[in-house]
KOLDO-763300 format. One record per residue (C-alpha): residue number from 1; residue in three letters; x, y, z. Coordinates in steps of 0.02 Angstrom, whole numbers. Layout:
BEGIN
<titor bavex="NUM" gulo="ala" px="X" py="Y" pz="Z"/>
...
END
This chain:
BEGIN
<titor bavex="1" gulo="unk" px="0" py="0" pz="0"/>
<titor bavex="2" gulo="unk" px="138" py="125" pz="49"/>
<titor bavex="3" gulo="unk" px="320" py="122" pz="1"/>
<titor bavex="4" gulo="unk" px="454" py="243" pz="60"/>
<titor bavex="5" gulo="unk" px="560" py="278" pz="-94"/>
<titor bavex="6" gulo="unk" px="687" py="397" pz="-22"/>
<titor bavex="7" gulo="unk" px="737" py="470" pz="147"/>
<titor bavex="8" gulo="unk" px="825" py="636" pz="176"/>
<titor bavex="9" gulo="unk" px="995" py="611" pz="255"/>
<titor bavex="10" gulo="unk" px="981" py="761" pz="372"/>
<titor bavex="11" gulo="unk" px="800" py="757" pz="428"/>
<titor bavex="12" gulo="unk" px="649" py="641" pz="448"/>
<titor bavex="13" gulo="unk" px="581" py="694" pz="278"/>
<titor bavex="14" gulo="unk" px="540" py="555" pz="157"/>
<titor bavex="15" gulo="unk" px="469" py="531" pz="-17"/>
<titor bavex="16" gulo="unk" px="345" py="389" pz="-41"/>
<titor bavex="17" gulo="unk" px="214" py="308" pz="-150"/>
<titor bavex="18" gulo="unk" px="40" py="272" pz="-84"/>
<titor bavex="19" gulo="unk" px="-59" py="150" pz="-192"/>
<titor bavex="20" gulo="unk" px="-249" py="163" pz="-200"/>
<titor bavex="21" gulo="unk" px="-382" py="88" pz="-313"/>
<titor bavex="22" gulo="unk" px="-399" py="258" pz="-399"/>
<titor bavex="23" gulo="unk" px="-214" py="287" pz="-430"/>
<titor bavex="24" gulo="unk" px="-46" py="310" pz="-348"/>
<titor bavex="25" gulo="unk" px="-12" py="460" pz="-235"/>
<titor bavex="26" gulo="unk" px="164" py="530" pz="-230"/>
<titor bavex="27" gulo="unk" px="208" py="594" pz="-58"/>
<titor bavex="28" gulo="unk" px="231" py="718" pz="19"/>
<titor bavex="29" gulo="unk" px="58" py="769" pz="-43"/>
<titor bavex="30" gulo="unk" px="-63" py="912" pz="-13"/>
<titor bavex="31" gulo="unk" px="-248" py="872" pz="-29"/>
<titor bavex="32" gulo="unk" px="-367" py="1010" pz="-87"/>
<titor bavex="33" gulo="unk" px="-520" py="1016" pz="26"/>
<titor bavex="34" gulo="unk" px="-680" py="970" pz="-65"/>
<titor bavex="35" gulo="unk" px="-792" py="971" pz="88"/>
<titor bavex="36" gulo="unk" px="-962" py="944" pz="5"/>
<titor bavex="37" gulo="unk" px="-908" py="856" pz="-154"/>
<titor bavex="38" gulo="unk" px="-829" py="1012" pz="-229"/>
<titor bavex="39" gulo="unk" px="-670" py="1111" pz="-206"/>
<titor bavex="40" gulo="unk" px="-755" py="1281" pz="-195"/>
<titor bavex="41" gulo="unk" px="-770" py="1367" pz="-364"/>
<titor bavex="42" gulo="unk" px="-652" py="1248" pz="-456"/>
<titor bavex="43" gulo="unk" px="-697" py="1129" pz="-597"/>
<titor bavex="44" gulo="unk" px="-639" py="949" pz="-581"/>
<titor bavex="45" gulo="unk" px="-549" py="973" pz="-748"/>
<titor bavex="46" gulo="unk" px="-445" py="1115" pz="-674"/>
<titor bavex="47" gulo="unk" px="-411" py="1012" pz="-518"/>
<titor bavex="48" gulo="unk" px="-342" py="871" pz="-624"/>
<titor bavex="49" gulo="unk" px="-252" py="967" pz="-762"/>
<titor bavex="50" gulo="unk" px="-196" py="1138" pz="-699"/>
<titor bavex="51" gulo="unk" px="-183" py="1110" pz="-511"/>
<titor bavex="52" gulo="unk" px="-131" py="927" pz="-538"/>
<titor bavex="53" gulo="unk" px="-211" py="865" pz="-376"/>
<titor bavex="54" gulo="unk" px="-161" py="686" pz="-337"/>
<titor bavex="55" gulo="unk" px="-300" py="665" pz="-208"/>
<titor bavex="56" gulo="unk" px="-440" py="772" pz="-139"/>
<titor bavex="57" gulo="unk" px="-532" py="774" pz="27"/>
<titor bavex="58" gulo="unk" px="-718" py="760" pz="64"/>
<titor bavex="59" gulo="unk" px="-809" py="773" pz="230"/>
<titor bavex="60" gulo="unk" px="-924" py="642" pz="304"/>
<titor bavex="61" gulo="unk" px="-1024" py="766" pz="410"/>
<titor bavex="62" gulo="unk" px="-1069" py="880" pz="265"/>
<titor bavex="63" gulo="unk" px="-1098" py="741" pz="137"/>
<titor bavex="64" gulo="unk" px="-1207" py="646" pz="261"/>
<titor bavex="65" gulo="unk" px="-1319" py="798" pz="287"/>
<titor bavex="66" gulo="unk" px="-1320" py="850" pz="105"/>
<titor bavex="67" gulo="unk" px="-1344" py="769" pz="-21"/>
<titor bavex="68" gulo="unk" px="-1362" py="621" pz="101"/>
<titor bavex="69" gulo="unk" px="-1318" py="438" pz="88"/>
<titor bavex="70" gulo="unk" px="-1474" py="393" pz="-13"/>
<titor bavex="71" gulo="unk" px="-1422" py="507" pz="-156"/>
<titor bavex="72" gulo="unk" px="-1240" py="453" pz="-144"/>
<titor bavex="73" gulo="unk" px="-1291" py="270" pz="-151"/>
<titor bavex="74" gulo="unk" px="-1402" py="302" pz="-302"/>
<titor bavex="75" gulo="unk" px="-1259" py="397" pz="-386"/>
<titor bavex="76" gulo="unk" px="-1136" py="254" pz="-360"/>
<titor bavex="77" gulo="unk" px="-1029" py="340" pz="-229"/>
<titor bavex="78" gulo="unk" px="-942" py="508" pz="-221"/>
<titor bavex="79" gulo="unk" px="-818" py="473" pz="-362"/>
<titor bavex="80" gulo="unk" px="-960" py="450" pz="-487"/>
<titor bavex="81" gulo="unk" px="-1071" py="584" pz="-410"/>
<titor bavex="82" gulo="unk" px="-940" py="720" pz="-434"/>
<titor bavex="83" gulo="unk" px="-853" py="638" pz="-584"/>
<titor bavex="84" gulo="unk" px="-682" py="632" pz="-501"/>
<titor bavex="85" gulo="unk" px="-566" py="495" pz="-564"/>
<titor bavex="86" gulo="unk" px="-428" py="510" pz="-433"/>
<titor bavex="87" gulo="unk" px="-415" py="457" pz="-250"/>
<titor bavex="88" gulo="unk" px="-523" py="535" pz="-114"/>
<titor bavex="89" gulo="unk" px="-498" py="543" pz="75"/>
<titor bavex="90" gulo="unk" px="-645" py="576" pz="191"/>
<titor bavex="91" gulo="unk" px="-632" py="653" pz="363"/>
<titor bavex="92" gulo="unk" px="-752" py="563" pz="482"/>
<titor bavex="93" gulo="unk" px="-836" py="725" pz="535"/>
<titor bavex="94" gulo="unk" px="-760" py="731" pz="709"/>
<titor bavex="95" gulo="unk" px="-691" py="906" pz="684"/>
<titor bavex="96" gulo="unk" px="-857" py="972" pz="619"/>
<titor bavex="97" gulo="unk" px="-950" py="898" pz="769"/>
<titor bavex="98" gulo="unk" px="-818" py="976" pz="882"/>
<titor bavex="99" gulo="unk" px="-852" py="1146" pz="802"/>
<titor bavex="100" gulo="unk" px="-1038" py="1128" pz="844"/>
<titor bavex="101" gulo="unk" px="-1002" py="1144" pz="1030"/>
<titor bavex="102" gulo="unk" px="-1168" py="1233" pz="1061"/>
<titor bavex="103" gulo="unk" px="-1268" py="1100" pz="970"/>
<titor bavex="104" gulo="unk" px="-1190" py="933" pz="1018"/>
<titor bavex="105" gulo="unk" px="-1172" py="813" pz="1164"/>
<titor bavex="106" gulo="unk" px="-1036" py="681" pz="1180"/>
<titor bavex="107" gulo="unk" px="-1068" py="512" pz="1261"/>
<titor bavex="108" gulo="unk" px="-981" py="344" pz="1256"/>
<titor bavex="109" gulo="unk" px="-1106" py="294" pz="1122"/>
<titor bavex="110" gulo="unk" px="-1058" py="437" pz="1006"/>
<titor bavex="111" gulo="unk" px="-1093" py="619" pz="968"/>
<titor bavex="112" gulo="unk" px="-1271" py="684" pz="969"/>
<titor bavex="113" gulo="unk" px="-1287" py="843" pz="867"/>
<titor bavex="114" gulo="unk" px="-1407" py="958" pz="777"/>
<titor bavex="115" gulo="unk" px="-1385" py="995" pz="593"/>
<titor bavex="116" gulo="unk" px="-1319" py="1168" pz="554"/>
<titor bavex="117" gulo="unk" px="-1436" py="1166" pz="403"/>
<titor bavex="118" gulo="unk" px="-1607" py="1135" pz="479"/>
<titor bavex="119" gulo="unk" px="-1582" py="1097" pz="664"/>
<titor bavex="120" gulo="unk" px="-1631" py="913" pz="646"/>
<titor bavex="121" gulo="unk" px="-1560" py="788" pz="772"/>
<titor bavex="122" gulo="unk" px="-1428" py="658" pz="724"/>
<titor bavex="123" gulo="unk" px="-1299" py="545" pz="803"/>
<titor bavex="124" gulo="unk" px="-1126" py="497" pz="742"/>
<titor bavex="125" gulo="unk" px="-1052" py="337" pz="814"/>
<titor bavex="126" gulo="unk" px="-890" py="248" pz="773"/>
<titor bavex="127" gulo="unk" px="-994" py="119" pz="681"/>
<titor bavex="128" gulo="unk" px="-1110" py="226" pz="577"/>
<titor bavex="129" gulo="unk" px="-970" py="343" pz="521"/>
<titor bavex="130" gulo="unk" px="-884" py="189" pz="448"/>
<titor bavex="131" gulo="unk" px="-1048" py="141" pz="364"/>
<titor bavex="132" gulo="unk" px="-1070" py="315" pz="292"/>
<titor bavex="133" gulo="unk" px="-893" py="318" pz="226"/>
<titor bavex="134" gulo="unk" px="-921" py="148" pz="147"/>
<titor bavex="135" gulo="unk" px="-1065" py="224" pz="48"/>
<titor bavex="136" gulo="unk" px="-964" py="379" pz="4"/>
<titor bavex="137" gulo="unk" px="-830" py="261" pz="-61"/>
<titor bavex="138" gulo="unk" px="-672" py="360" pz="-19"/>
<titor bavex="139" gulo="unk" px="-505" py="272" pz="-39"/>
<titor bavex="140" gulo="unk" px="-447" py="328" pz="133"/>
<titor bavex="141" gulo="unk" px="-572" py="344" pz="276"/>
<titor bavex="142" gulo="unk" px="-548" py="410" pz="452"/>
<titor bavex="143" gulo="unk" px="-597" py="340" pz="621"/>
<titor bavex="144" gulo="unk" px="-718" py="448" pz="721"/>
<titor bavex="145" gulo="unk" px="-630" py="551" pz="855"/>
<titor bavex="146" gulo="unk" px="-651" py="701" pz="966"/>
<titor bavex="147" gulo="unk" px="-542" py="851" pz="925"/>
<titor bavex="148" gulo="unk" px="-497" py="945" pz="1084"/>
<titor bavex="149" gulo="unk" px="-492" py="1136" pz="1081"/>
<titor bavex="150" gulo="unk" px="-340" py="1240" pz="1126"/>
<titor bavex="151" gulo="unk" px="-312" py="1281" pz="1261"/>
<titor bavex="152" gulo="unk" px="-389" py="1142" pz="1365"/>
<titor bavex="153" gulo="unk" px="-342" py="1073" pz="1534"/>
<titor bavex="154" gulo="unk" px="-253" py="907" pz="1559"/>
<titor bavex="155" gulo="unk" px="-402" py="819" pz="1634"/>
<titor bavex="156" gulo="unk" px="-515" py="860" pz="1486"/>
<titor bavex="157" gulo="unk" px="-379" py="815" pz="1359"/>
<titor bavex="158" gulo="unk" px="-352" py="646" pz="1442"/>
<titor bavex="159" gulo="unk" px="-537" py="607" pz="1451"/>
<titor bavex="160" gulo="unk" px="-559" py="657" pz="1268"/>
<titor bavex="161" gulo="unk" px="-411" py="551" pz="1214"/>
<titor bavex="162" gulo="unk" px="-477" py="397" pz="1304"/>
<titor bavex="163" gulo="unk" px="-647" py="423" pz="1222"/>
<titor bavex="164" gulo="unk" px="-561" py="433" pz="1051"/>
<titor bavex="165" gulo="unk" px="-469" py="270" pz="1088"/>
<titor bavex="166" gulo="unk" px="-630" py="185" pz="1146"/>
<titor bavex="167" gulo="unk" px="-716" py="240" pz="987"/>
<titor bavex="168" gulo="unk" px="-568" py="178" pz="884"/>
<titor bavex="169" gulo="unk" px="-586" py="0" pz="946"/>
<titor bavex="170" gulo="unk" px="-767" py="0" pz="890"/>
<titor bavex="171" gulo="unk" px="-726" py="82" pz="723"/>
<titor bavex="172" gulo="unk" px="-592" py="-47" pz="684"/>
<titor bavex="173" gulo="unk" px="-713" py="-188" pz="727"/>
<titor bavex="174" gulo="unk" px="-845" py="-116" pz="610"/>
<titor bavex="175" gulo="unk" px="-715" py="-89" pz="474"/>
<titor bavex="176" gulo="unk" px="-664" py="-272" pz="480"/>
<titor bavex="177" gulo="unk" px="-845" py="-331" pz="486"/>
<titor bavex="178" gulo="unk" px="-895" py="-236" pz="328"/>
<titor bavex="179" gulo="unk" px="-841" py="-229" pz="146"/>
<titor bavex="180" gulo="unk" px="-822" py="-82" pz="26"/>
<titor bavex="181" gulo="unk" px="-987" py="-44" pz="-58"/>
<titor bavex="182" gulo="unk" px="-913" py="0" pz="-228"/>
<titor bavex="183" gulo="unk" px="-774" py="-128" pz="-242"/>
<titor bavex="184" gulo="unk" px="-627" py="-10" pz="-221"/>
<titor bavex="185" gulo="unk" px="-508" py="-43" pz="-77"/>
<titor bavex="186" gulo="unk" px="-529" py="73" pz="73"/>
<titor bavex="187" gulo="unk" px="-395" py="108" pz="204"/>
<titor bavex="188" gulo="unk" px="-441" py="160" pz="381"/>
<titor bavex="189" gulo="unk" px="-331" py="287" pz="470"/>
<titor bavex="190" gulo="unk" px="-349" py="312" pz="660"/>
<titor bavex="191" gulo="unk" px="-310" py="483" pz="735"/>
<titor bavex="192" gulo="unk" px="-185" py="530" pz="871"/>
<titor bavex="193" gulo="unk" px="-253" py="654" pz="998"/>
<titor bavex="194" gulo="unk" px="-190" py="720" pz="1166"/>
<titor bavex="195" gulo="unk" px="-188" py="910" pz="1144"/>
<titor bavex="196" gulo="unk" px="-14" py="982" pz="1181"/>
<titor bavex="197" gulo="unk" px="28" py="866" pz="1327"/>
<titor bavex="198" gulo="unk" px="184" py="762" pz="1293"/>
<titor bavex="199" gulo="unk" px="133" py="608" pz="1391"/>
<titor bavex="200" gulo="unk" px="-43" py="605" pz="1317"/>
<titor bavex="201" gulo="unk" px="24" py="621" pz="1141"/>
<titor bavex="202" gulo="unk" px="147" py="477" pz="1173"/>
<titor bavex="203" gulo="unk" px="10" py="369" pz="1247"/>
<titor bavex="204" gulo="unk" px="-108" py="407" pz="1103"/>
<titor bavex="205" gulo="unk" px="25" py="375" pz="971"/>
<titor bavex="206" gulo="unk" px="62" py="206" pz="1051"/>
<titor bavex="207" gulo="unk" px="-123" py="159" pz="1052"/>
<titor bavex="208" gulo="unk" px="-146" py="214" pz="871"/>
<titor bavex="209" gulo="unk" px="10" py="121" pz="814"/>
<titor bavex="210" gulo="unk" px="-49" py="-35" pz="906"/>
<titor bavex="211" gulo="unk" px="-212" py="-33" pz="806"/>
<titor bavex="212" gulo="unk" px="-106" py="-87" pz="657"/>
<titor bavex="213" gulo="unk" px="-205" py="5" pz="523"/>
<titor bavex="214" gulo="unk" px="-143" py="50" pz="349"/>
<titor bavex="215" gulo="unk" px="-96" py="229" pz="393"/>
<titor bavex="216" gulo="unk" px="-107" py="351" pz="538"/>
<titor bavex="217" gulo="unk" px="-163" py="530" pz="564"/>
<titor bavex="218" gulo="unk" px="-119" py="666" pz="688"/>
<titor bavex="219" gulo="unk" px="-268" py="773" pz="740"/>
<titor bavex="220" gulo="unk" px="-302" py="911" pz="865"/>
<titor bavex="221" gulo="unk" px="-164" py="1025" pz="801"/>
<titor bavex="222" gulo="unk" px="-179" py="1189" pz="705"/>
<titor bavex="223" gulo="unk" px="-322" py="1235" pz="823"/>
<titor bavex="224" gulo="unk" px="-240" py="1390" pz="895"/>
<titor bavex="225" gulo="unk" px="-82" py="1324" pz="977"/>
<titor bavex="226" gulo="unk" px="86" py="1409" pz="939"/>
<titor bavex="227" gulo="unk" px="177" py="1336" pz="788"/>
<titor bavex="228" gulo="unk" px="321" py="1281" pz="899"/>
<titor bavex="229" gulo="unk" px="204" py="1175" pz="1005"/>
<titor bavex="230" gulo="unk" px="133" py="1095" pz="848"/>
<titor bavex="231" gulo="unk" px="306" py="1049" pz="785"/>
<titor bavex="232" gulo="unk" px="354" py="978" pz="955"/>
<titor bavex="233" gulo="unk" px="198" py="868" pz="958"/>
<titor bavex="234" gulo="unk" px="237" py="805" pz="783"/>
<titor bavex="235" gulo="unk" px="413" py="757" pz="836"/>
<titor bavex="236" gulo="unk" px="349" py="664" pz="989"/>
<titor bavex="237" gulo="unk" px="216" py="570" pz="891"/>
<titor bavex="238" gulo="unk" px="325" py="527" pz="742"/>
<titor bavex="239" gulo="unk" px="453" py="445" pz="855"/>
<titor bavex="240" gulo="unk" px="317" py="316" pz="891"/>
<titor bavex="241" gulo="unk" px="208" py="299" pz="735"/>
<titor bavex="242" gulo="unk" px="276" py="164" pz="618"/>
<titor bavex="243" gulo="unk" px="391" py="231" pz="484"/>
<titor bavex="244" gulo="unk" px="330" py="111" pz="351"/>
<titor bavex="245" gulo="unk" px="154" py="186" pz="350"/>
<titor bavex="246" gulo="unk" px="93" py="356" pz="290"/>
<titor bavex="247" gulo="unk" px="72" py="495" pz="418"/>
<titor bavex="248" gulo="unk" px="-65" py="623" pz="390"/>
<titor bavex="249" gulo="unk" px="-64" py="791" pz="482"/>
<titor bavex="250" gulo="unk" px="-243" py="852" pz="480"/>
<titor bavex="251" gulo="unk" px="-291" py="1032" pz="440"/>
<titor bavex="252" gulo="unk" px="-116" py="1105" pz="417"/>
<titor bavex="253" gulo="unk" px="-74" py="1238" pz="363"/>
<titor bavex="254" gulo="unk" px="34" py="1380" pz="293"/>
<titor bavex="255" gulo="unk" px="172" py="1341" pz="166"/>
<titor bavex="256" gulo="unk" px="300" py="1360" pz="307"/>
<titor bavex="257" gulo="unk" px="199" py="1242" pz="420"/>
<titor bavex="258" gulo="unk" px="196" py="1112" pz="283"/>
<titor bavex="259" gulo="unk" px="383" py="1119" pz="248"/>
<titor bavex="260" gulo="unk" px="427" py="1113" pz="433"/>
<titor bavex="261" gulo="unk" px="311" py="963" pz="454"/>
<titor bavex="262" gulo="unk" px="384" py="871" pz="304"/>
<titor bavex="263" gulo="unk" px="554" py="893" pz="387"/>
<titor bavex="264" gulo="unk" px="481" py="805" pz="540"/>
<titor bavex="265" gulo="unk" px="416" py="655" pz="442"/>
<titor bavex="266" gulo="unk" px="239" py="701" pz="387"/>
<titor bavex="267" gulo="unk" px="178" py="635" pz="218"/>
<titor bavex="268" gulo="unk" px="1" py="703" pz="194"/>
<titor bavex="269" gulo="unk" px="-83" py="871" pz="222"/>
<titor bavex="270" gulo="unk" px="-249" py="960" pz="195"/>
<titor bavex="271" gulo="unk" px="-306" py="1136" pz="234"/>
<titor bavex="272" gulo="unk" px="-439" py="1260" pz="177"/>
<titor bavex="273" gulo="unk" px="-312" py="1402" pz="183"/>
<titor bavex="274" gulo="unk" px="-266" py="1408" pz="-2"/>
<titor bavex="275" gulo="unk" px="-447" py="1423" pz="-58"/>
<titor bavex="276" gulo="unk" px="-521" py="1519" pz="89"/>
<titor bavex="277" gulo="unk" px="-380" py="1646" pz="95"/>
<titor bavex="278" gulo="unk" px="-377" py="1657" pz="-94"/>
<titor bavex="279" gulo="unk" px="-561" py="1704" pz="-99"/>
<titor bavex="280" gulo="unk" px="-518" py="1845" pz="22"/>
<titor bavex="281" gulo="unk" px="-373" py="1909" pz="-82"/>
<titor bavex="282" gulo="unk" px="-221" py="1825" pz="-2"/>
<titor bavex="283" gulo="unk" px="-103" py="1746" pz="-126"/>
<titor bavex="284" gulo="unk" px="42" py="1629" pz="-89"/>
<titor bavex="285" gulo="unk" px="183" py="1653" pz="-215"/>
<titor bavex="286" gulo="unk" px="364" py="1603" pz="-238"/>
<titor bavex="287" gulo="unk" px="412" py="1783" pz="-196"/>
<titor bavex="288" gulo="unk" px="307" py="1792" pz="-36"/>
<titor bavex="289" gulo="unk" px="129" py="1826" pz="24"/>
<titor bavex="290" gulo="unk" px="24" py="1955" pz="-68"/>
<titor bavex="291" gulo="unk" px="-134" py="2044" pz="-9"/>
<titor bavex="292" gulo="unk" px="-201" py="2079" pz="-182"/>
<titor bavex="293" gulo="unk" px="-325" py="2207" pz="-112"/>
<titor bavex="294" gulo="unk" px="-183" py="2326" pz="-69"/>
<titor bavex="295" gulo="unk" px="-175" py="2484" pz="-176"/>
<titor bavex="296" gulo="unk" px="6" py="2449" pz="-225"/>
<titor bavex="297" gulo="unk" px="-52" py="2316" pz="-350"/>
<titor bavex="298" gulo="unk" px="-174" py="2431" pz="-441"/>
<titor bavex="299" gulo="unk" px="-59" py="2459" pz="-591"/>
<titor bavex="300" gulo="unk" px="55" py="2307" pz="-573"/>
<titor bavex="301" gulo="unk" px="33" py="2218" pz="-739"/>
<titor bavex="302" gulo="unk" px="161" py="2082" pz="-703"/>
<titor bavex="303" gulo="unk" px="101" py="1901" pz="-688"/>
<titor bavex="304" gulo="unk" px="23" py="1845" pz="-523"/>
<titor bavex="305" gulo="unk" px="176" py="1733" pz="-498"/>
<titor bavex="306" gulo="unk" px="319" py="1738" pz="-624"/>
<titor bavex="307" gulo="unk" px="365" py="1558" pz="-580"/>
<titor bavex="308" gulo="unk" px="192" py="1506" pz="-638"/>
<titor bavex="309" gulo="unk" px="128" py="1365" pz="-528"/>
<titor bavex="310" gulo="unk" px="-27" py="1361" pz="-640"/>
<titor bavex="311" gulo="unk" px="-80" py="1431" pz="-808"/>
<titor bavex="312" gulo="unk" px="-183" py="1568" pz="-724"/>
<titor bavex="313" gulo="unk" px="-29" py="1625" pz="-626"/>
<titor bavex="314" gulo="unk" px="54" py="1679" pz="-788"/>
<titor bavex="315" gulo="unk" px="-100" py="1721" pz="-891"/>
<titor bavex="316" gulo="unk" px="-173" py="1856" pz="-775"/>
<titor bavex="317" gulo="unk" px="-88" py="2008" pz="-699"/>
<titor bavex="318" gulo="unk" px="-91" py="2064" pz="-519"/>
<titor bavex="319" gulo="unk" px="-183" py="2223" pz="-572"/>
<titor bavex="320" gulo="unk" px="-320" py="2125" pz="-658"/>
<titor bavex="321" gulo="unk" px="-341" py="2003" pz="-514"/>
<titor bavex="322" gulo="unk" px="-349" py="2150" pz="-392"/>
<titor bavex="323" gulo="unk" px="-485" py="2229" pz="-498"/>
<titor bavex="324" gulo="unk" px="-587" py="2067" pz="-495"/>
<titor bavex="325" gulo="unk" px="-568" py="2040" pz="-307"/>
<titor bavex="326" gulo="unk" px="-606" py="2222" pz="-263"/>
<titor bavex="327" gulo="unk" px="-758" py="2215" pz="-377"/>
<titor bavex="328" gulo="unk" px="-822" py="2055" pz="-296"/>
<titor bavex="329" gulo="unk" px="-815" py="1961" pz="-462"/>
<titor bavex="330" gulo="unk" px="-828" py="1771" pz="-445"/>
<titor bavex="331" gulo="unk" px="-687" py="1750" pz="-571"/>
<titor bavex="332" gulo="unk" px="-568" py="1835" pz="-450"/>
<titor bavex="333" gulo="unk" px="-602" py="1705" pz="-314"/>
<titor bavex="334" gulo="unk" px="-584" py="1566" pz="-441"/>
<titor bavex="335" gulo="unk" px="-416" py="1627" pz="-510"/>
<titor bavex="336" gulo="unk" px="-346" py="1656" pz="-335"/>
<titor bavex="337" gulo="unk" px="-403" py="1483" pz="-277"/>
<titor bavex="338" gulo="unk" px="-328" py="1394" pz="-428"/>
<titor bavex="339" gulo="unk" px="-165" py="1489" pz="-409"/>
<titor bavex="340" gulo="unk" px="-149" py="1455" pz="-222"/>
<titor bavex="341" gulo="unk" px="-190" py="1270" pz="-237"/>
<titor bavex="342" gulo="unk" px="-67" py="1250" pz="-380"/>
<titor bavex="343" gulo="unk" px="64" py="1340" pz="-276"/>
<titor bavex="344" gulo="unk" px="38" py="1218" pz="-131"/>
<titor bavex="345" gulo="unk" px="46" py="1068" pz="-248"/>
<titor bavex="346" gulo="unk" px="206" py="1128" pz="-332"/>
<titor bavex="347" gulo="unk" px="282" py="1164" pz="-161"/>
<titor bavex="348" gulo="unk" px="261" py="984" pz="-102"/>
<titor bavex="349" gulo="unk" px="315" py="917" pz="-272"/>
<titor bavex="350" gulo="unk" px="475" py="1017" pz="-258"/>
<titor bavex="351" gulo="unk" px="499" py="956" pz="-79"/>
<titor bavex="352" gulo="unk" px="484" py="777" pz="-143"/>
<titor bavex="353" gulo="unk" px="611" py="811" pz="-279"/>
<titor bavex="354" gulo="unk" px="733" py="888" pz="-155"/>
<titor bavex="355" gulo="unk" px="716" py="740" pz="-37"/>
<titor bavex="356" gulo="unk" px="758" py="621" pz="-178"/>
<titor bavex="357" gulo="unk" px="904" py="729" pz="-238"/>
<titor bavex="358" gulo="unk" px="973" py="745" pz="-61"/>
<titor bavex="359" gulo="unk" px="968" py="934" pz="-32"/>
<titor bavex="360" gulo="unk" px="800" py="954" pz="55"/>
<titor bavex="361" gulo="unk" px="866" py="1035" pz="215"/>
<titor bavex="362" gulo="unk" px="958" py="1179" pz="129"/>
<titor bavex="363" gulo="unk" px="815" py="1209" pz="6"/>
<titor bavex="364" gulo="unk" px="683" py="1204" pz="143"/>
<titor bavex="365" gulo="unk" px="770" py="1334" pz="251"/>
<titor bavex="366" gulo="unk" px="785" py="1461" pz="110"/>
<titor bavex="367" gulo="unk" px="610" py="1425" pz="46"/>
<titor bavex="368" gulo="unk" px="526" py="1447" pz="216"/>
<titor bavex="369" gulo="unk" px="602" py="1621" pz="230"/>
<titor bavex="370" gulo="unk" px="549" py="1670" pz="55"/>
<titor bavex="371" gulo="unk" px="369" py="1606" pz="57"/>
<titor bavex="372" gulo="unk" px="336" py="1680" pz="231"/>
<titor bavex="373" gulo="unk" px="384" py="1858" pz="180"/>
<titor bavex="374" gulo="unk" px="240" py="1980" pz="159"/>
<titor bavex="375" gulo="unk" px="258" py="2084" pz="3"/>
END
């Protein structure tokens, strides 16, 4: 399923191949977030051809509520429903339930919650989130967990972690008792929790590794903690998680966060930042970070990014994109989203190349400085 092709001599960074029924994924990899069966404002054709996404992410919570499992079953699964040929990963919905703190109640059975759409009552359990993800048909599916907020006290973090581990045992059982609905192989990833407490993270990583699943995820980070704390938790966890299986850091992050995490042994990433920030006028470029709304770009007719991570990066000027964004034109959000996603994808592709060529550390240090600069 996963093969490490090359390891960096100076860091924990590695380049790998992850095989799925819908194609091979070259790691490190960034996954565009397609929460409800769409990466906001972007055609699947552009995802495949211009952005060159190797895998995209969907969300069980949102897909369960709308369009619902009946429609997805009738459609033949999410791949057919959205006409996406490549691999898909689905988050179990734990983070979304966590974000509904005013409208949910956690028990050993699962999470009782009210829909953000119409207020209707629902429950997610470790078992039914596996069943839902079977119907969705994603290549990689996640075990249901609780994502702790930051900050939180030790007692709450420990209780939450133990609940996540209890749910994991039930999710693994259901996973082994059931078969994929659409015939494609599905891999279950459990999730390490434990907030920013060293001993809890170690204990959780040991429990997750012991489950012996096809890959592992690290959750509960990028929720407000300082970047240094996040990197420290990654180092602690990756000393324990098996090195022959992919490691997925959930919901991270900035270009600098991604490069620092690759250095610490992470293989897979997702984040809404490239599209969400792009829609609001923030562009990630090889020269640094641009707020395209700033007046300084009004008459700058140079390409969005001279190094051209996508066709739109070279085809449109900063001045034109600023005009679109300031005017509230939908095309502006679309161009910015395509550019930012392509930038993220090229960044991890280059990281992979540097790992294989043996100069990742030097390249990473200079690149982090450059891509973090605000222009």
